[in-house]
N, C-alpha and C positions, 0 to 999 in steps of 0.2 A: 503493500500500500504506499510505500515511499513517504512517510511523514504525515500522510493524511489521516483523517479519522478512521478508526476501525469499527467493525460492526458492534463492538462493545462500548463505543463512546457516543452513541446517538443521543443519549440523555443530555449531553452537553449543548445540544441544539435548543433544548427546553421547549415546552409547549406543544409536543407532538401528540400527547395523549388524546386531545380533542381535535386534532388536525385532520380535516376531512379532504380526501383526494379522490377525484374522478379520473379514471384511466380509461381512455377511449381509443381502441385499436381493433381493427377488423381481423388481425392475425391472432389466433388463440394463444400461441406460444409467447408472443410479445406481451399480451394482456396478463398471462399467468406470471411471467417473469416480473413485470412491473408491480403486480399485486403482491408478490412475495417480497420484493425489495422494499417497497413503501410500507408493507405490513410489518416487516422486521424492524423498521424504524419507529414503530408505534403508531403509525397513521391508521385511520379508519378509511378503508378503500372500497370504493363503489366502481363497478365495471359497466362499460357500454360497448355494445358490439359494433356500432357504426355511428356516423355523424349525426344522423337523425336522432337516435336514442341519446346521444351525448348532448345535443342541444336541448332536448326536453329535460333531461335530468339536470343540467347545469342551470337552466333558467328557472327550474322549479324547486331547487334546493340550494342550501348555503354551502358552497365548497370553498376551501381555502386555496386549493390548487386544482386546476384542471389540465391534465396531460393528454394532449391530442395528437394522434397520428395524423400527419399531413394529407394522407392519401386513403380516405375512407369512402365507402359507398354512401349514397344519399345526400350527405353534406361532407365536404372536406374539412379537415381540421382548421383550415384558414377561414372557411365560411362560418364555422361555429365560434371561432374567436371574434369575428366580426360582430356577430350577435351579441356576444358577452361584452365587447367594448361599448355597445350601445347602452349598457347599464351605467356607465360612468366609472371612473377610477375608484371612487369610494365604495362602490357596491359590487364591482366585478371581482372574480377570483384572480389569482396569480395564474398566468397562462404559460405552459410549457409545450413547445412543439417536439414531437417525436419524429425523427426522420432518419433514413439511411443515407440521405445525401447531405453531408455537412456543408457543401458549397451553396446549397439552395438558400436564398434569402428567406428569413422568418420574420417579416414585418408583422407587427401586431402581436407578437409573443414576447414574454419577459424572459424566457430562458429557452435553450434548445437542448434536448437530449438526443444524442447521435447514436443510432443503432450500429453495432451491438452496444447495449447500454452498459455504461461503467458505473460501478457503485459510487465512486467519488462524485460523478456527475449528478446522481440522484441526491446525494447528501447536500451538495451545493445548491441544487434546485430547492430543496426543502428549506435550507437556511435563507435563501432569497425570498421565498414565499412567506416564511415566518416574519421576516423583516417587513415585507409588504403588508402582511396582515396587521402587524403592530402599528405601522404608520397609518393604515386606512382606519383602524379602530381607535388609536390613541393620539393621532396627530404627530407622532414622532417623525423626525427626518429619516429619509433613506440614506444609508451610507454605503457607498460603492465598496464591494468586496475585493 
C-alpha cells in the first residue's frame, strides 16, 4: 500500500458509519467489487443496475456519495450526474465517475474512479465526499487534498 491508509485504518476517515453510497454499474462484477470495498469501509451501500434505476434512487433518497459507471443503459452516468446537479450544490451528493478510460473527461463529477478500481482511490473518494458533506451541512470550507 506504500504509505497509504490500510484496510484497518478506515476509522481515521471518521463519519462512515452513517455514510450512504449509491453504486450504479451495469456490470455485476464491478457492482459487487464496489459494494464490498465501500462496505468494508463502513459505508451503507445501495446498488443500482442501470442509469434509470440510479436516477430514481438518487433523486428519491439522501446519499452522501453516488458512484456512477459512465456507460450504462437507459441513462448514462453523465446524464444521471446532470440531473443531480440540478438539485444544487447544497442538496446534491458527491459524484464519482467510474470509468475504464482514464483519459475521458469527467465534467460534472467530483472524483473519478478508474477501473480496475484501486483501494486507495476509493479511500480518497470517501475522504473527499466526507469533506463535501461536512461543507454542505456545516458550512465548512473545502480544503484541497
